C-alpha positions in Angstrom: 10.0 46.5 -11.2 7.5 45.6 -8.6 7.5 42.1 -7.0 4.8 39.9 -8.6 3.0 37.7 -6.1 1.0 34.9 -7.8 -0.4 33.3 -4.7 -4.0 34.3 -5.2 -4.2 34.2 -9.0 -2.1 31.0 -9.4 -3.9 29.1 -6.6 -7.3 30.1 -8.0 -6.3 29.0 -11.5 -5.1 25.6 -10.3 -8.2 25.0 -8.3 -10.2 25.4 -11.5 -7.9 23.1 -13.5 -7.6 20.2 -11.0 -10.8 18.5 -12.0 -9.8 18.6 -15.7 -6.1 17.9 -15.8 -5.6 15.4 -13.0 -6.4 11.7 -13.7 -8.0 11.7 -10.3 -9.4 15.2 -10.7 -12.9 14.2 -9.8 -11.7 13.3 -6.3 -10.4 16.9 -6.1 -13.9 18.1 -6.9 -15.5 16.1 -4.0 -18.2 17.9 -2.1 -16.2 17.1 1.1 -13.7 19.8 0.3 -16.4 22.3 1.2 -17.4 20.7 4.5 -14.2 21.0 6.5 -12.9 23.9 8.6 -9.4 25.1 8.9 -8.1 25.2 12.5 -4.6 26.3 11.6 -2.2 26.6 8.6 -2.0 22.8 8.2 -4.9 21.3 10.1 -8.5 20.7 9.1 -11.5 19.3 11.0 -14.2 17.2 9.3 -17.6 17.2 10.9 -19.7 14.1 11.5 -23.0 13.4 13.3 -24.2 10.2 14.9 -27.5 9.3 16.3 -29.0 6.3 18.2 -31.7 4.1 16.7 -35.4 3.8 17.4 -36.9 2.1 20.5 -40.4 0.9 21.4 -42.9 3.7 22.2 -45.0 3.7 25.4 -48.6 5.1 25.1 -49.1 5.4 28.9 -45.8 7.0 30.0 -43.3 9.7 29.0 -39.8 8.4 28.9 -36.8 10.3 30.2 -35.7 13.1 27.9 -32.2 12.8 26.6 -30.0 13.8 23.7 -29.7 11.0 21.3 -27.3 12.4 18.8 -23.7 13.5 18.9 -21.5 15.5 16.7 -17.7 15.3 16.4 -14.8 16.8 14.5 -12.3 14.4 13.0 -8.9 16.3 12.8 -6.6 15.7 9.8 -3.2 17.3 9.6 -1.6 18.0 6.3 1.8 16.6 6.3 2.7 16.9 2.6 4.7 20.1 2.1 6.2 20.5 -1.4 8.1 23.2 -3.1 9.6 24.1 -6.5 11.8 26.9 -7.6 13.7 28.0 -10.7 15.9 30.9 -11.9 15.2 32.4 -15.3 17.8 34.5 -17.0 16.4 37.7 -18.6 18.1 36.9 -21.9 16.1 33.7 -22.1 12.7 35.3 -22.1 11.0 38.3 -23.7 11.4 40.9 -20.9 8.2 42.6 -21.9 6.2 39.5 -21.5 7.4 38.2 -18.1 4.1 37.0 -16.8 3.4 34.9 -19.9 6.9 33.5 -19.8 6.7 32.3 -16.2 3.2 31.1 -17.1 4.6 28.8 -19.8 7.3 27.5 -17.5 4.9 26.7 -14.8 2.5 25.1 -17.3 5.1 22.6 -18.4 6.1 22.0 -14.8 2.5 21.4 -13.8 1.6 19.1 -16.6 4.7 17.0 -16.7 5.7 16.9 -13.1 3.3 18.3 -10.5 0.1 16.8 -11.7 1.4 13.3 -12.3 3.0 13.5 -8.9 -0.3 14.5 -7.3 -2.0 11.6 -9.1 0.6 9.2 -7.8 0.3 10.5 -4.2 -3.5 10.5 -4.4 -4.0 6.9 -5.3 -1.2 5.6 -3.1 -2.2 7.6 0.0 -5.9 6.5 -0.3 -4.7 2.9 -0.6 -2.4 3.3 2.5 -5.2 4.8 4.6 -7.7 2.3 3.3 -5.8 -0.9 4.3 -5.5 0.6 7.8 -9.3 0.7 8.3 -11.6 -2.1 9.3 -14.8 -3.3 7.7 -18.1 -3.8 9.5 -16.8 -7.2 10.9 -13.8 -5.4 12.4 -11.5 -7.0 9.9 -8.7 -5.0 8.3 -9.5 -4.2 4.7 -7.6 -6.0 1.9 -7.6 -5.6 -1.8 -8.9 -8.3 -4.2 -6.0 -10.0 -5.9 -7.8 -12.0 -8.6 -5.7 -12.1 -11.8 -8.0 -10.3 -14.3 -8.9 -11.8 -17.7 -11.4 -11.3 -20.4 -13.4 -14.1 -18.8 -13.6 -12.8 -15.2 -13.1 -9.0 -15.3 -16.8 -8.3 -15.1 -17.2 -10.8 -12.3 -14.5 -9.1 -10.3 -16.1 -5.7 -10.9 -19.5 -7.1 -9.8 -17.8 -8.4 -6.6 -16.4 -5.0 -5.8 -19.7 -3.4 -6.5 -21.5 -5.9 -4.2 -19.1 -5.0 -1.3 -20.1 -1.4 -1.7 -23.8 -2.3 -2.0 -23.6 -4.2 1.3 -22.0 -1.3 3.0 -24.8 1.0 1.8 -22.7 3.1 -0.5 -24.8 5.2 -2.9 -24.9 3.7 -6.4 -24.9 7.1 -8.0 -21.6 8.8 -8.3 -19.2 5.8 -8.1 -16.1 6.0 -10.2 -14.0 3.1 -11.5 -10.4 4.0 -12.2 -8.6 1.3 -14.2 -5.3 0.9 -16.0 -5.6 1.1 -19.8 -4.8 -2.6 -19.9 -7.9 -3.4 -17.8 -10.0 -1.0 -19.9 -9.0 -3.1 -22.9 -10.2 -6.2 -21.0 -13.5 -4.5 -20.3 -14.0 -3.7 -24.0 -13.5 -7.3 -24.9 -15.1 -8.8 -21.8 -17.2 -11.9 -22.3 -21.0 -11.4 -21.9 -20.7 -7.6 -22.3 -23.6 -6.3 -24.4 -23.1 -3.8 -27.2 -25.5 -2.2 -29.6 -25.0 -0.9 -33.1 -27.1 2.0 -34.4 -28.0 0.8 -37.9 -30.1 3.8 -38.7 -27.2 6.1 -38.6 -25.5 4.1 -41.3 -22.2 4.5 -39.4 -19.3 2.6 -40.9 -17.5 2.3 -37.5 -18.5 0.7 -34.2 -17.6 2.7 -31.2 -16.0 0.3 -28.7 -15.1 2.9 -26.1 -16.3 1.9 -22.6 -17.0 4.9 -20.5 -19.7 3.5 -18.2 -20.5 0.2 -16.7 -23.8 -0.1 -14.9 -24.1 3.2 -12.9 -20.3 3.6 -12.8 -18.1 6.0 -14.8 -14.9 4.4 -16.0 -11.7 6.4 -16.2 -8.5 5.0 -17.7 -5.2 5.8 -16.0 -1.6 5.0 -17.0 -0.4 2.0 -15.0 2.6 3.9 -13.7 0.2 6.2 -11.9 -1.7 3.2 -10.4 0.7 1.9 -7.8 0.3 1.4 -4.1 3.6 3.0 -3.1 5.9 5.7 -4.5 9.1 7.5 -3.5 8.6 11.3 -3.4 12.1 12.5 -2.5 12.4 14.3 -5.8 9.3 14.3 -8.1 7.9 10.8 -7.9 9.2 7.3 -8.5 7.5 3.9 -8.2 8.8 2.1 -5.1 10.5 -1.3 -5.6 7.9 -3.0 -3.4 4.8 -1.3 -4.9 1.8 -3.4 -6.0 0.0 -2.7 -9.3 -3.5 -1.3 -8.9 -5.7 -2.7 -11.6 -9.1 -1.4 -10.4 -9.8 1.4 -8.0 -13.5 1.7 -7.3 -14.4 4.8 -5.2 -17.2 7.1 -4.3 -15.9 10.7 -4.0 -17.8 11.2 -0.8 -15.3 8.8 0.9 -12.3 11.1 0.4 -11.1 14.6 1.1 -8.4 16.4 -0.8 -7.5 19.7 0.8 -5.0 21.9 -1.0 -3.6 25.1 0.5 -1.3 27.1 -1.7 0.6 29.3 0.8 3.1 31.0 -1.4 3.9 31.5 -5.1 6.1 34.5 -6.1 8.3 35.8 -8.8 11.1 38.2 -7.9 12.7 40.6 -10.3 16.5 40.2 -11.0 18.7 41.3 -8.2 22.2 41.1 -6.9 21.1 38.3 -4.6 19.8 36.2 -7.6 22.8 37.2 -9.8 20.6 39.1 -12.2 18.0 36.4 -12.8 14.3 36.2 -12.2 13.6 34.0 -9.2 10.4 31.9 -9.0 9.4 30.0 -5.9 6.2 28.2 -4.9 5.4 26.1 -1.8 2.2 24.4 -0.8 0.6 22.3 1.9 -1.6 19.6 0.5 -2.8 16.1 1.4 -5.3 13.4 0.7 -7.4 11.6 3.4 -10.2 9.1 3.5 -13.2 9.5 5.9 -12.8 6.5 8.1 -16.6 6.0 8.5 -16.9 5.8 4.7 -14.0 3.4 4.0 -16.5 0.9 2.5 -16.9 3.3 -0.4 -13.4 2.3 -1.6 -12.4 -1.0 -3.2 -9.3 -2.2 -5.0 -8.1 -5.0 -7.2 -4.3 -5.3 -7.3 -1.5 -7.4 -8.6 1.0 -8.0 -5.8 4.7 -7.3 -6.6 7.1 -10.1 -6.9 10.5 -10.2 -5.3 13.5 -11.2 -7.3 
């Protein structure tokens, strides 16, 4: 039986699924992913353009001609190299339906392990990169640590939004990722306005909060909203991880390159002791654009030591 190489088919399928199956899938659909160039197997370059500002004009003289813009490429090296493999005994699957069988196996692996791991890495890597950047006053960025309640959750949200407004982040397109506990606070927040359509004679009131001002709200399990994880095998919350309660972000502030380099299923052989052998490996990473770090804001609960 011929060797089945899934690299192209599998990678294309996952690229289509990322925005729909990852909690942070919208960040994997950022337009930035189409604006970088590969300079090697693991390195990308992100373009940026800067210009000078205007000066006074002179009606009587022509000033010296000069170039008043510059373009640069910000290199980012993918350091996250992950792999997974499994053996499958022919007696455990329908030999006439091998592709469907490995498809079922990888589906469970993706949904129960790979995708949650990618979510955990995404939110924690963005946080790690973000606290290493500086604001317009050259001060290292720090997360808001206000303890959220029904009484103040909207005020904290407004404060995060104000920071973005002052850093000229576009209002359209912002996303607020919150734990489900915070989403419940938002549903019951003081001063929030709700309307009931009496003409529809509906017997139920829809209390689901999906948008706040211009911002889309997405609930995320709290175990996937931590500042730090251990990725030795799968993913595990680090003992010194802080809890992320609110993660306000504009997708234009991040880049999420994924390069699937190898995914293959080998037929049974003597080397595999008569079993099918599946192996996949990928380079992937998550970066923030340093000049757009103001488009990211956090509210966290700091961990306590015992």
